C-alpha angles and dihedrals in degrees: 000000000000131000120255131200108296092001121089122188116223116200121157130164094223104025126106094224125066116170148070129314120206113205123171132170124202126172094340097314120106126204124198131185128170123218108198118204092225095059097045096040101254146341096292095047092048090050093052089050092049094048091048091051091043093055090048093048094046090053090051096047096043093052096045123107120251127225109205090336097308130094117270118253091244091056092049092053094044089052094049089047091051091050094047090055096055 
């Protein structure tokens, strides 16, 4: 499987982690979440889960108000909480 925008595939022969990494930056803030194959039942299922969360997070970040060109602290906290619950 090939990486996509904001989603990177990690597959190593000798690594403890195999899965997808979601990484998105908006207004100087970076958000990262890992989707391991073991937890989601395989590479395709972890990709589907990562794509779903990515779309929801993009919607949240694009509609969020900016303070001096940056995301507000409340938006950052809300986004981090959203990622931690998934």
